[in-house]
N, C-alpha and C positions, 0 to 999 in steps of 0.2 A: 438390568435396566441401565440405559446409557446415562452418563453424567451430563449435566448442563454445563457446556464449555464456554466460559467467558474469557479464556486466555487471549492475550494480545497477539500471539504468534510464536511458533506454529499454532494454528487455530482450527476451529471447527470446520469440518467438511460435510457435504451433504451425505446422509446415510445411503442414498441411492448410489452415490459414487463409490463409497467404501464397499458396498455390496458387489458392485460391478467389478471392482479391482479384485475382490476375494474370488469371484466366480471365474475371472479370466487370468489370474496370476500364473497359473501353471500352464494352461493351454489357451493362448490368445486366439479367439474366434476359430477354434478348430484347426489351427495351423501347425500344431504339434510342438510348439515351444512358447516360452513366455516372452512378452514384449521386452522385459528387462534383460533378456539374454540374447536378443536379436541384434544383428549388426546395424549400426546407424548409417551405413552406406547402402542406400536403396532398400528394396524389400518392404516388409510390413511396417518397420519403424518410419521410414520416410513417407510412406502413404499416410500413416497416422499424423505425422508431423505437418505435412502439407495441409491436411484437413484442419488441424489445430490452428495453423496460421491464418487460413482463410476464414475460419469461424471467428477468430479474434478480431480480424479486420472488419468483418460484417457487424459484430456486436458493438464495436467502438466507432464504426463509421470512419475508418482510417482512409484518407485519400490515397489515390494511386501513386503519388510522388513521395511516398514514405516506405522505408524498409521496416519490416517487422520480423523479429527473430528472438531466440532465447539464448542466454549465456549462463555459465556457472559463476561462482564467486560471490553471489549475493549482491544486494544493492550497494553494500559497502565498497565493493570493488569499483563501482561507478563513481564514488567520491574521488577516486584517483584518475580513472580513465577519462572522465569529462574534462578536467583541466589539462591533462596531458595532451589531449587531442585539440582542445579549442582555446585554452588560455595562452595566447601567443605573446612573444616579447613585444613590449611597448603598448600592451593593452591591459585592461583590468576586467575582472569578473565581478558582477554585482550579485550579492547574496542577501536574501532575507533570512535573518537569524531569528527564527520563531520557536525554537525548541531544540531538543536533544539531537534530532537527526539532521536538521539543516545546519546546526552548529558544528556537528562533526564533519559534514561535507565542506563547510567553509574553512574549517581548520586544516583539512587535508589539502584543499586547493591553495591555501596560503603558503604551503611548503613548495608549491610548484610555480606560483606567480603572484601577481598583485591582486588582492581581494578588497572590494569595497562593500562593507556591510551597510546597505542603504536603509536597513531597518534592524534594530536589535532591542528586544523587549526584556533584556536581562533585569533591569530595575523593576519591571512590573511582574517578574516571575514567569514570563512567557505565557501570558493569559489573554493576549489580544493580537490583532493583526493590523497592518496599515490599510487604509482605504485604497483599493486597487487603482482607482482613478487618479490618485496622487503620485503614483510611482513613475519616475522618469529614469531611464538607464543613464549611466555615465556616458560622456561624449565619446570616449574610446573604449566602450564596453565590448568585450567578446561575446558575452551572453549574460542573461539575467536568470538567476536560479532561485527556485523555491521548493518547499516540501508542501504538497497540497493538504496533507493531513498528518499532524504530529500525534503519533500513537500514545506517547507518554504524557503530553500535556493536554490531550483531548481538544485540540483546536484545528479547525478546518477552513480552508479558503472556500467561500461560497461563490465568489466571482474571481476572475483572473485579470491581471493587468494587460493593457495593450502596450507592447514594447516596440512597436513599429518595425524597423529593419533589424533591430537587435534580437537575436534568437532567444526565445523563452524556453527554459528547460525545467522540467518538474519531476520530482520524485513522487510517484503516486502509489507507493507500495501498499498503503493500507486503506485506500478508498477507490482503487481501480474497479470499474464496473459496478460501483455502488450507486452510480448516477450517470446520466449522459454527459459527455464532455465534447466540446468542439475541438477535436484534435488539431485542426488547421491553425488554431491560435498558437500552437507550440511547435518549436523546432525539434524538440526531443521530449519524450515521456518514457520513464523507465520505472521499474520497481521489482522488489522481491515478490514471488508468487504466494508466499506462505501465509497470507492473511485472507485474501478473498478469492484466490485463483487455484490453489492446489497445494500439494505437499511441498515442504521446504526443499530447496536445492537449485531452483532455476530463477533467473532474472529476465524479465521481458524488456526488450528494447524496441521503441518506436521512434524512428528518426527520419526527418525530411532529407531527401537526396542531396540538396545543396549544402548541407552541413559538411559533407565529406570534402567539398571543395575548400572549406575553411580550415581544415585540420592540419596539425603538425604531421608531416610525412615521414619524419625521422623517428619512428617508434619501433619497438620490438613487435613481433607478430601479434601476440595475443592482445596487446594494448591498442591495436589499430582497428578502429571501427570499420574502415573500408574493407579490410580483409574479411571481417565477419559478415558484412553486408553482401559481399561477393559470394560468400558460401552459405548464405541464409542461416548463419549461426552454427554451421556444422564444420568449421575449420578443424576443430578437434572433437573428441567424443563428448557429446552433450549430456546433460543430466536427464537420462532417458525416463526414469521412473517419474520424476517430477513433471516432465512435459506430458507424459501420458495422463497423469492425474489432472493436469490443467485442461487437456482436451475433454476429459469426462466432465469436469466442472463447467466448462463452456457449454457443453451439451445441456447440462442442467439449467444454466442461466437462460439459454435460449428457450427451453421448455417453460420457463417461469417468467416470461415476459421481457427478456433482455434487460438492457440498462434501465429502461423506464420501469419495468417490473421490480427491479432491485431498488430503485429510488423509492417506490411506494412502500416496499417492505421496510426500508431503512427509516423512512419518516414515521411509519406506524410504530415500529419497535422503539425507536429513540423517544418518541412522544410519551410512551408509557413510563419511562424512567424519569425524564425531565419533568413530567407533571407531578411526580412525587416530590422531587427536589424543590420545585418552585412553589409548591403549596405547603412547604414545611419550614420551620425554623430550626429543625433538628439536622436535616441534611442541607448541605450547601455546595454549590459548584463555583470554583474560582474563575471559571472561564467567562469572558465577555460573551453575553448571549448572542451577539451578532455573528459570532464565529465558532459556536459550539459544534463539535464533531458529532455526526450521527453514527460513526463507527466506534469511537472510543469515548465513553462517558466517564469523566473523572469527578469524584465528589469526596467530601469530607464529613466527618462527624464531630461533635463538640470536643472529644478527647481521643488521644491515640489508644487509650485503653478500650474505649467503645469500638474503635475501628478493628482492633484485634479480636474483640468479642464477635463483631459482625462477621469477620472472615471465618472464625472458628465455627460459628453456628451455621453459616451458609455452606461451608464445606461439608459439615455433617449431614446437610440436606442434599448433597450431591451437586452443589453449585461450585464450580472450580474456577480459579483464576481471577478472583475479585480483589485480591490485594494489589494496591497501587505499585507502580514501578519503584524499585529501591532508591532511585535518585530523588524522588519527590514524595514518597509515602502516600498516605491516604488510600482511597479505594478507586477501582477502575473496572467498568463493565464494557467489554468489547462485544459489539453487536454485529458481527460480520454477516455477509449475505446468507450464509448457510445456517446460521443459528435459528432454530425454530421460534416462531412467534410465541408458542406456548411456554418456552423456557424463559422468555422475557416477562411474560405474565407472572410466572412463578417468582421471578426476582422482584418484580413490583410488589406482589403480595407479601413477600418476605420483608421488604423494606418497610411497608406500612405496619406490619405486625411488630417488627423490631422497634420502630419508633414508639408504638403503643406501650410496649413493655419497658422501654429504656428512656423515653423522652421526658 
C-alpha cells in the first residue's frame, strides 16, 4: 500500500506517471534505449523536450514573446542569477520579504547590489502579505521580486501587484500550475519542479524577451540568461530525467483539466483541512486567512508534546511529512496537485479523531 505523502518537496507524483516511468525506463517507446541514457543533442530527447516546452506553454498560456526552458541548479541558483543579470549599478531591486525563501533570495541579492525590502513581516512572524494594490516600486528599481507561495510559512499571494514598467519577477516553485496565472503580468517566472511538476533536479524559466536587453552582458557563460535562451536551456547537459518526469506530469495535468482543473482540486482539498482548523479551538493556523496557501497548510496544537504525538500517530497510519519545517516547528500538510483527494480525507478524519481523544 502506498503511503500518504504530505512532504513539502520532493513531493508526491501521480501514480500514473511513476508507472509510466517504470514501464519506459529501460526501453523508451521501443527505441532500444532509455531516455536517461540518450544524447541531449537531437534525437528522442529533444523530441520529448520540445513537446514538453510546448505543453508547458499551452497549460500556462505563455505569450509568444517569452522564452521557456529548463536549467539545473535548483531555484536557489536563481537567487544569484537574477541579480547578477538584472541588478545593475545605480539601481535597486525591490523585494517582498514574506518568509524563508524570499528572505534567502533578498539576502543573496544584497551581496550583488542594493536591495530595498518594500515589505518585511519579520515582527509578525511572516504570517501576512501586503495589499497588492498598495505596492509601488522604487523610482530606480531594476525589478520587483516576490515568492508567490512560501512553503514553510504556508502563505500565498492571491493577487499580484501591478508594477507598471518595472519588471515583476516571481518564484513560483510551490504553486506553479495549481491555478491559472496571467503570465503577461510578469517579466519572469521561475521555480524548482520538485513540488508540482516532477522529480527534483530541474528549474523552469519563463522570461519575457525584452528582459535580455536589460541584462548585464559581462557574465560567465552559465550565468547569462541570453545564452540559455538562445539554446532553449540546452547550452550544457540538461537534467534529463527530471525533464522527462515533468513532461509526463504535464500530460497528467492536461488530462485532468489543466490549470483550472488543478485549482478546483486545490480548493476542494484545502477546504477539507481548513474547515477542521476553523471549527476547532484545538487546532489553529497562524496565517492571515486572506493569504492562506492552498498548497502548504501550516497549523499548531496546544503544546509541542501534542504535536509530536500527532506526527507519531499519523506516521504509524502511513501519513508522511506532517512535521513542520525545523525553522518554525508545528505541523504542515502539503497538498500538491498529485496528492489524491482520498488521502486528504484520511488526514481530515485523523485530525477530527485526534482532537476527540486529546482535546
